C-alpha positions in Angstrom: 19.8 16.7 -16.2 17.1 19.2 -16.6 13.8 18.8 -14.8 10.4 19.5 -16.3 10.1 22.9 -14.6 13.5 24.0 -16.0 12.5 22.9 -19.5 9.2 24.7 -19.3 10.9 27.9 -18.3 13.5 27.5 -21.0 10.8 27.0 -23.6 9.0 30.1 -22.5 12.2 32.2 -22.5 13.0 31.0 -26.0 9.6 31.9 -27.1 9.9 35.4 -25.7 13.4 35.9 -27.0 13.1 34.5 -30.5 9.5 34.8 -31.1 9.0 38.5 -30.7 6.3 39.1 -33.3 6.6 36.3 -35.8 6.4 33.2 -33.5 4.2 34.8 -30.8 1.6 36.0 -33.2 0.9 32.7 -34.8 2.0 30.3 -32.1 -0.5 27.9 -30.6 0.3 26.7 -27.2 -1.4 23.9 -25.3 -1.1 22.7 -21.8 -1.6 19.3 -20.2 -1.9 18.1 -16.7 0.1 14.9 -17.0 -0.9 13.6 -13.5 -4.6 14.0 -14.2 -4.3 12.5 -17.7 -2.5 9.4 -16.4 -4.2 8.8 -13.1 -7.8 9.3 -14.4 -7.3 7.3 -17.6 -8.8 3.9 -18.2 -5.3 2.8 -19.3 -4.0 3.3 -15.8 -7.0 1.6 -14.2 -6.5 -1.4 -16.4 -2.8 -1.6 -15.6 -3.6 -1.5 -11.9 -6.1 -4.3 -12.4 -3.6 -6.4 -14.2 -1.0 -5.9 -11.4 -3.6 -6.7 -8.8 -4.6 -9.8 -10.6 -1.0 -10.9 -11.1 0.3 -10.1 -7.5 -2.9 -9.9 -5.3 -2.9 -13.5 -4.2 0.8 -13.5 -3.3 0.4 -10.2 -1.4 -2.5 -11.7 0.6 -0.4 -14.8 1.3 2.5 -12.7 2.6 0.2 -10.8 4.8 -1.3 -14.0 6.2 2.2 -15.4 6.8 3.2 -12.2 8.6 0.2 -12.5 10.9 1.2 -16.2 11.6 4.7 -15.1 12.3 3.5 -12.5 14.8 1.3 -15.1 16.6 4.3 -17.5 16.7 6.5 -14.7 18.1 4.0 -14.1 20.9 3.8 -17.8 21.6 7.6 -18.2 21.8 7.8 -15.1 24.0 5.3 -16.4 26.4 6.6 -20.0 26.6 10.2 -18.7 26.9 9.4 -16.8 30.1 8.1 -19.9 31.8 10.7 -22.4 31.0 13.1 -23.4 28.3 12.5 -26.9 27.1 12.5 -28.9 23.8 9.2 -27.5 22.6 10.2 -23.9 23.3 13.5 -24.5 21.5 11.8 -26.0 18.5 9.2 -23.2 18.4 12.1 -20.7 18.4 13.8 -22.5 15.5 10.5 -22.6 13.6 10.1 -18.9 14.2 13.6 -18.1 12.9 13.1 -20.2 9.8 9.7 -18.8 9.1 11.0 -15.2 9.6 13.9 -15.8 7.1 11.6 -17.4 4.6 9.0 -14.6 4.9 11.8 -12.0 4.5 13.1 -13.6 1.3 9.5 -13.9 -0.1 8.8 -10.2 0.7 12.0 -9.1 -1.0 11.4 -11.2 -4.0 7.8 -10.1 -4.2 8.8 -6.4 -3.9 11.4 -6.7 -6.6 9.1 -8.4 -9.1 6.2 -6.0 -8.3 8.4 -2.9 -8.8 9.7 -4.4 -12.0 6.2 -5.0 -13.3 5.0 -1.5 -12.1 7.9 0.1 -14.0 7.0 -1.9 -17.2 3.3 -0.8 -16.9 4.4 2.8 -16.2 6.6 2.8 -19.4 3.6 1.5 -21.4 1.3 4.2 -20.0 3.9 6.9 -20.6 4.4 5.8 -24.2 0.7 5.8 -24.8 0.2 9.2 -23.2 3.0 10.7 -25.2 1.5 9.3 -28.4 -1.9 10.7 -27.5 -0.4 14.1 -26.7 1.4 14.2 -30.1 -1.8 13.1 -31.9 -3.9 15.8 -30.2 -1.3 18.4 -30.8 -1.1 17.6 -34.5 -4.9 17.5 -34.9 -5.2 20.8 -33.0 -2.3 22.4 -34.9 -0.5 23.2 -31.6 3.1 24.4 -32.0 4.1 23.7 -28.4 2.6 21.5 -25.6 3.7 22.3 -22.1 3.3 20.3 -18.9 1.1 22.0 -16.4 3.8 22.4 -13.8 5.3 25.8 -13.6 2.5 27.4 -15.6 1.0 30.4 -13.8 -2.0 31.0 -16.0 -3.7 29.1 -18.8 -7.0 29.4 -20.4 -9.4 26.4 -20.4 -9.3 26.3 -24.2 -5.6 25.7 -24.2 -5.9 22.7 -21.8 -5.8 19.4 -23.8 -5.8 17.1 -20.8 -9.3 15.8 -21.4 -8.7 15.3 -25.1 -5.6 13.3 -24.4 -7.4 11.2 -21.7 -10.2 10.5 -24.2 -7.7 9.4 -26.9 -5.9 7.1 -24.4 -9.1 5.5 -23.4 -10.1 4.5 -26.9 
């Protein structure tokens, strides 16, 4: 598949080949810094807050359980050096059970978090693409290029702040 850089180069080459005087004379090009538009938008911040609200408590619980597991590991290690008795054996079994449980919880948490992050990312991307299209139509731009691979651009051709403002409405 084509990456964004390849597509940008292809569009510029097409513009140079087919647009000798007719397209180039009247073409309006715009550029957008997608990373800046997304990362600095209120939409992204709200998505991060939603994810933190949804997964923050469980993440804290997993961290606390990991700390308990480390403490239990140290306890088992120390008591195992002295002697092996019933309490040491039970502590080792508890450690193994807790470690398995924590590993399952971490894996489940990570899967659910990544799934939700992807859902939020899709929503943000859909919103930014709509905002780009809207700004492009209002500004009568013929082509909007992503900032990657662009060697030079004038500030007047950068629509990043306009897109961000539209997303934040």
